[in-house]
Structure formats: C-alpha cells, structure tokens
N, C-alpha and C positions, 0 to 999 in steps of 0.2 A: 556785220554792222554792230556797233556798240553805241547804245543810246542811254547808258546809265547816268551820264552827267546831267542830262535834261530829260525829264520824264515827259514823253510824248507817246501817243497811241501807236500801236504797230502799223495801223493803216496810214497814219500821218508820216511815220518814219519811212514807209515804203514809197509814198508819194514823193517826199522830198529827196530820198535817195535816187529815185528814178530821174528826177529833174537834174540832180547833180551829175549822175552818170551820163545823161544825154549831152552834157557840155564838158565833161571831165577832161577829155583828151586835148581840147582847145584851151580851156580856161584854167585848169588846175595842174595838169601833168607837166606842161612845159615850164611853168613858172616855179615849180617845186614848192608851192605854198604849203604851209602846214596849218596855219589858222586862216580859215576862209569864210566867206559869206556868200549866200545866194538869196535872191528875192524870189518868192513864189507868188503866183497869181491864181485866183480862183475864177472859174467860169461863171460863178454866181455873183452878180453885181452887188449883192448885199453882204457878201462874205469879204472880210478884210484880207489884204495881202500881208505877208510876213517876211521878215529877214531872219534867216537861220544862220547862226554862227556855228562852225564845226571845225574839228581837227581832222585834217586829211591824212589818213594812214595809208592811202593808196586807193586804187579804183574799187568802188563798192565797199569801202571800209572807212566809215566816217563816225566820229564821236560828236554828237550834237551837244553844244555847250550853252546856247542861249537862243531865244526866240523873241522877236519884237514886232508888233504891228508896224508897218512901214510909215504910218502916220506919226509914230513916236521916234522921229529921227533925232531928237534932242537927247537921247539916252547917252550916258557916259560909257563909251565903248572901251575905255581903259580898264573898266571893272570886269571885262570878260576874261 
C-alpha cells in the first residue's frame, strides 16, 4: 500500500483499504479502472462519510490521492 500522495493515518489507510478489498473483485478488477473512488461510512452518526480517490495498482495496492467529505460533492474533480 502506497499512501504517500495523500497523508492519512495508518489506521485510516487500513480501514479504507479493507473497504476497497471487500469489493475489489466486483467493482474494480473487472472494469480495469486505474483512478477510482470509494465512499466510506462510519458507524458513528456524528462522524462524516468521505469519498477517497485512489489509483488502483491491483488488489491491496492503492495510492490514495484525495479525500473529501461526502457533503462536499461540489468539488472540482478534474483537479484530482
């Protein structure tokens, strides 16, 4: 796992990587996507959900490039 592009904690990287891995074969492998996005949700109602943008180098090998709260859907995604 390479998370040098976006600085996130190791705990956060492990959580997001786990979520990606759980749907990788269905959502990312077959499409052959390189630049991908996944939305994460917290069990805590006071904690925001996030969209993580990442480069898919293969199963369990992701480079995180951006993170946005899901409420901020007006971001300019062309800048990623």
